[in-house]
N, C-alpha and C positions, 0 to 999 in steps of 0.2 A: 323472860324467855321470848324471843321474837317468834313470829309466825313463819315456821319453816314450810309450810304448805304454798306459801307465795312464791312467785317468780318475777320479782319486781322489775328486772330489766326486760324480760321477755314481755311482760304486761305492758310496758311503756312502748316497746316497739309495736306490738300489736295495736295499741290505741293510736300511735301516729299514723300507722297505715290505714285505719279505718276513717281517718279524716280527710283523705284524698287530696293532699295538697299537690299543687302543680309544681314540678321540681324544676328549679333553675340553679341547680347545684351539682357537685359530683355525686356519683360517677357518671360518666358520659352516656352510658346506656339509658339513663333516666328511667330507673325503676323498671328495667327490662324491656322497655319499649324497643330499643334497637340493639339488643344484645345478639350475639351471633345464634343462629337458630339451634345449633347443637348445644350451645351453653343454656338455652331456653329449655330444650329437651332435658337436659341433665338437671338443671336446678329447679324448674318447675316454679311453684309459688314462692320458693326461697328467694328468688331474684327480687321479690317486692321489698324484701328486708335488707337488701344490699345497698346500704345508704352511705353517704358522706358523713363527715362530722357535722352533727346537726345542732344548731342553736336549741332546738326543742328537746334534745335527747342529751344524755350525760356524756362526759368526757373521760376517757380512759386516764388521761395524764393528771387531771385534777377533778377527780369524781365528787360530786356533791348532792346528786339525787339518786335516781333508781340504781344506777350502776354501783354506787357506793353502798347502797342498801344490799345489793347482791353480794357484795364482797364482804360486808359485815356479816351476813347470814352464814357465809361460808366460814369465816373465822370463828363464829358462835359454834358451828356444827362441830368443828375439830378442837374446840376449846382454846383457840389462839386469841390474841388480841387485835391483830390486824391481818388482813388478806389483800394481795395484789393479784388481779387477774392478768394473764400473759397471753398475746396472740403471736409471740415469738418463741413460743416453746419453753421448756425448762432450761435450755442452753442460756437464754436471755436472764432468767432468774438466778441461775448459779453465778453467772457473771455480775449480776446487780448485787447479790448478797455478798460477793467477795469485795466487790468495789465499795460498797457501802460499810465494810467493816475493817478493811486494811487498806493503806495507802503506799505510796512509793518507799521502797526499802524497808517497809514494816514485814515482820515474819508471820507466816501462816503455815500451820502444820497441815499436811494432807497425805492420804494414802496414795500409793502409786496406782492403785486400781481405779483412780478417779477418771471420769469421763473427760475427754479432750476440752470440753467447755470450760473445765477448771483452769487448764492452761491458757486459754483465751481470756479468763478472768484476771490471771496474773499478768498477762501482757497489757490488759487495759488498766489495771490498778497500779502496776509497777511493783507489786509485793514481791517479797522473796519466799520461795517455798523451801520447807524443810519436810523431808518425806519420813514417815514412819515405816518401820519394817512391817511387811505383811506376810502372813502365813499363805501357804500354798498346799493344796492337796495333790500329790502326785499321781494318785490312782485315777482321780476324776479329771485332773488337768484344769483346776480352776482355782482363782483366788479366794481366800477365806476372809480377808480383811486383817486389820491389826488387832493383836490380842490386847488385853487390858494393860498387861505388863508393858508391852511395847510402846503403847500410847503414853502411859504415864512416864516411861523412861525418856521418851522424846520431849515431853513437856518439861521435865526436870532438867534435860540438857540444854533446852532453849527457853529460859526464863523471859526472854524478850519478846516471845510470841504473843500476838494480840488475839489470834483466833485459831480455832482447829476445825477442819472440814472433814466430815465422815461420809461414806457411802453406806446407806442403810435402807433397806436391804440391797444387796448388789444384784447385778444382773441375774445371778443364779438362785436368788432368794435367800442367800446366807446373810445373816444379821450379826454384827459385832455386839459386844457387850455394851449397848447403848446407855443402859441406865448408869453403870459405874463409870464409864468414859465421861458422860456428862457431869457427874458429880465431881470427879477429879479436875475436869477442866475448869468448872466454876469456881472450885476451891482456889485456883490459881488466877482467877480473874479472866479467863479466856471467853471469847464469845464462840458458841458452837453453832456451826453451819452444817446443815445435813442435806445431802443430795438424796431425797427420798423419792426419786423418779418412779420407782417401781412400787410404791407403798400407799397411794391414796385410799385403797380398799381396806388397809389394815384394821381401822378402828371398828369395823362392822362385823368382826367375828372373833369369838374368844380363842378360836383355834389358830389364829395368826399371830405373828409377832406384835408386841406393843408398839404404837407408833411414837415416832421421835418427839412430836410436840407434847405428848402426854408426859414425858419423863423429863421436860424442862429444856430441850433443845431450844436455842433463840431464834433461828431462821430455818425454815424447812421448805425446800422446793419440791413439789409433786407434779408429775406428769399425768394429769387426769384422763389423757387420751390413751395412756398405755394400758390401764387395767379397769378404768371406768368409762362413763359414757359421753365424754365431750369430744368435739371434732379434733382431728389431728392437727397439731401445731398449737394446741391450747393447753395451759397450765396454770397452776396458781402457787403463790409463795405465801406461807403462814409465818407469822412473827409474834413474838411475845416478850414481855419483861422489859426491864430498864437497861439491859446491856446493850441494846440495839437503839440506834438513832432513827427513828421512824422517818423523819424527814429527809434524812440523807439516803436512806434506802429508796424512798420515793423519787428522789432526784435522779439516782442512778437508773432506776426502773424507766424513768422518763427518756433518758438518753437511749436506752436499748430497745424501746418499743416504737413502732410506726406511729407517726403523727396522723396517719390515715388507718386506724384499726378496723377491722373487719367487724361489723355489729353482729353478724350471724355467728361468728366464732365466739365473741362475747356472750351471746345469748345461750350458746352451747354449754358454756361453764355455768351459767345461772340454771340452766335445766339439768345438768349433771349433779349439781348440788341438791337440787330439789329431789331428784330420783334417789340419791343416797339418803337423804333425810327421811324420806316417806317409804322407801322399799330397801334401803342398803342392807339391813340385817338379813332379809329373806333372799336378796340376790347373792350376797357374799357367802351366806350359808350353803346355798345351792352350788355355788362355784367351788368351795372347798370340798363338798360332797363328790362332785364330779371329779375333782382332783384325786381324791383318794380311791374313787373307784377306777380311775384311769391307771394309776399306779398298780393296784392290785391285779388288774387284767393283763397289763404290759409284762408283769413279772411272771406270768404263767407261760409267756412265749419263749421258746428255746432260743438261747443265744442273746437274750435281751435283758437288761437290768435297768433299774431307774436309781438315781442317788437318793438315799434317805437320810433323815436327820441322824438316825443311829450312826451313819457312816462318818459324820463329822462332829458329833455332839461334844466330844472331848476337846474340841478346839474353838467351838463357836457357841453362842447363847441362843441365837434365834434362826428359825428356818421357816420360809413361806412355802407350804406345800403346793400352791398354785403354779410355781415354776418347775416344771417337770423336765429333768434331764434324762434323756433316753440313751442308753449306752448300747452300742453294737459290738464291743471289743470281742466278745467271745465268737461273734460270727466272722471275725477277721476283717471287718469293714472300717474304713476311715469315715471320719464325720462326713466329708464331702461325697464319698460314695454312697453312704446311708441317705444323705439328703436327696442325692440324684434319684435314687430308687424310690424314695417317698413322693418325689415330684411326679414320677410316672404313674403313681397311685392318686394323684390330684390332691396331694397334701403339701401345704407350704409351712415351713418351720419358721422359727424366730431366729435361731443361732446355729451355726456349725462350727465344731471345734473338735480336735483330737478324735476320739472314737464315738463322739455323741452328737446329738442335736438337742436344742432346747425348745420346748414348747410352752406357750402360755395359756393357762386356762383361766378365763374371764367371765364377767357377767354375761358376755355374748355367746358363750358355749351352751349347748345343749346335749342330752343324752345322744342324740343322733349324730352330732358332730364329733363327740368323743368316740363314739362306736366306730366311725368312719376312720379315725386315726388308729384304733386298735386293729381294725380289719387290715389297714395299709401296712402296719408293722408286722402283722402275722403273715402277710403275703411276702414282704422282704425276707423274713426269717425263711419261709418255705422255699423262696427261690434261691437263696443262698445255700441252704442245706442240701437241696436237690442238685446244685450245680457241680458236675463232677470235675470241671476244670479248676475249681477253687481248692487247690491242693495246699499241703502244709507250707511249701516254699512261698506261695503267694501270701499265706497269712503271716509267715515270719517276716516278709517284706513290709507288710502293712504295719506290724508291730513296732518293727525298727524305725520306720519313718515316723510313726506316732509319738515314739518316745522322745523324739526331737521336738515335735509340735507341743508336747505337753511341759516343756521347760518352762521354768519361771521366769517372768518378765525380767529383762535386765534391771540391775539395781541402778537407779539414777544417780549420776554424779553432776550436780549443778555447779557450773563454773560462772555463769552471767545470768543476771536475773532475766526471765523470759521477756520482759519489756525492753531492756537494753540490748538483748540479743536480736529481737526482731527488727530493731532499727540500726543494727550495726551493719557495716560494709560486709558484703557476702561474695563468695565465689563458689562456682559449681565444679566439683571434683569427681572423678571416678570413685564409685563406692569402694573399690578395692584399695584406694589410697586415702580413705577418710579416717582410718585407725587415729584415735587419740585427738582428732580435731573436734571442734566445738560446733554442734549442730545449728544450722541456720534456718531450719525448718522442723516442724513437728511431724513425725511419722506414726501412724496408728493403723490398726486393722480393724475393720467393722464386720460384725459386731465383735466385741462390745465397745469399742472405741477407746480402749486404753492405750496411750503412747507407749511404743517401745523405746522411743527417744523423743524428748521434747527440745524445743528451741532453747539454746543456751546450755545444753547438757553435753557431756563428753561422749563421743562415739567410741564405745569400748569394744572389745572382742565379743563380749556377750551379745551386744547390740548387732553387730554384723552377722553373727551366727544365727541370731533370732530372725533377722530379715532374710537370710538365705534359706533357713528352714521354711519360713512361710512362702517365699517365693517357689520354692520346690514342691509345696503342696497346693499351688495354684492360687493362693490369695493375693488380692489385689490391695496396695495401700491406699490409705486415705491421707491426704495432707501433702503428698509428695508432688513436686513439680514434675519430676521424670517418673511417670507411672511404672515404668520397667524397673526403676531403682538401680539402673546401671550407673547413674550418677546422683549426687546428693549435694544440696547447698549447705555450705560451712562458712563460719566467720572468718574473715581474712585476718592472717596473723600479722 
């Protein structure tokens, strides 16, 4: 067992700074000497650690010293064999694990609820996607992921597949039957890739779902900045076993990471690992307790409900209670209206959809922050219930519009691999004339970043309807050249 009390990369940076070298290397501000004054004000002493790639310090692309030690400590903490740090977020890690596992025209099985970075990984790798059917909860308007039966059926129908990618847990904290899907995939020789962006905190509480690496997943990407303590844009990739080619993953990782990595970002990953190793159980235990307290108090407020595991446990296996879906359907509010009213109370939420908002409770929350949220939701409830102008007709209108918003994402119809489609000749046509054409761009709505149509897929009636519903509710597309989506790029016939 290594010494998890150490922060080797952080210690190396601090040691270098204390030697007071005169810099004749990047960055141009020369250890903060001539940085813009406002940047000095913002960054303070951190600017002294904003160094270029140094001979005296380790290299993200081929780590051999303290950075390698920091990555090895992270792998050990999670029970993995390997760890790769990322300063280009989990997006680059998802792309790297796809590129390192499947190549041109090779088949990978994925869920439709996958993040748009999966589509980017398909473009970069040239792999062929096969989609699993995913469950959807009409009441809450959220995806529940693929059932074990759907996953097995897809694997049986596509014996040529080399890998399967799972989202676990998803944006809403919902987890598929990870244990049995991994077992079934390995029985068929598939590499299991897991987008566990929302799960780096899972191992530190018995009241949370089991982590993917613990049940045998081969490659697991985690956004450490989402629920634990590293800086935004930082993540790590965990790997284990003989099914993966470590060197190939490293090579793909090198392609997707900057050759001028920010050392402060890398140091924050070392710090976050240390914090989890030394305080993780206490921090995550408190986080879970705050989440349960929040749920209990919110459910006392008139017109407000939170989604609970009991609502979906007949279809899913795991649920992360720190992802709290707050629903205002009984108040007749759309999610957009609910979010706007909360913002007036100085509350910023993570996601807006259907009749609800999603809030994330993390190690950074306190009793005071949670109480502020409860107070704000109570104020919204009081305002709505006291507003005489909100009559039954208004409520009916909101419910009618939201029934469209809660519709299942369109079923993908892949006609051309994403890579071939991305490089095909394209033309821009009115959206109204795009029916049955093949998309030349990927359209998603954030959050949660799930494509309603990806490059290379058929633009079906359900795709057009989904886009129109989103436009009517005021959502702005991501990935579209024409942000109004009056027009869309398609592959030339």
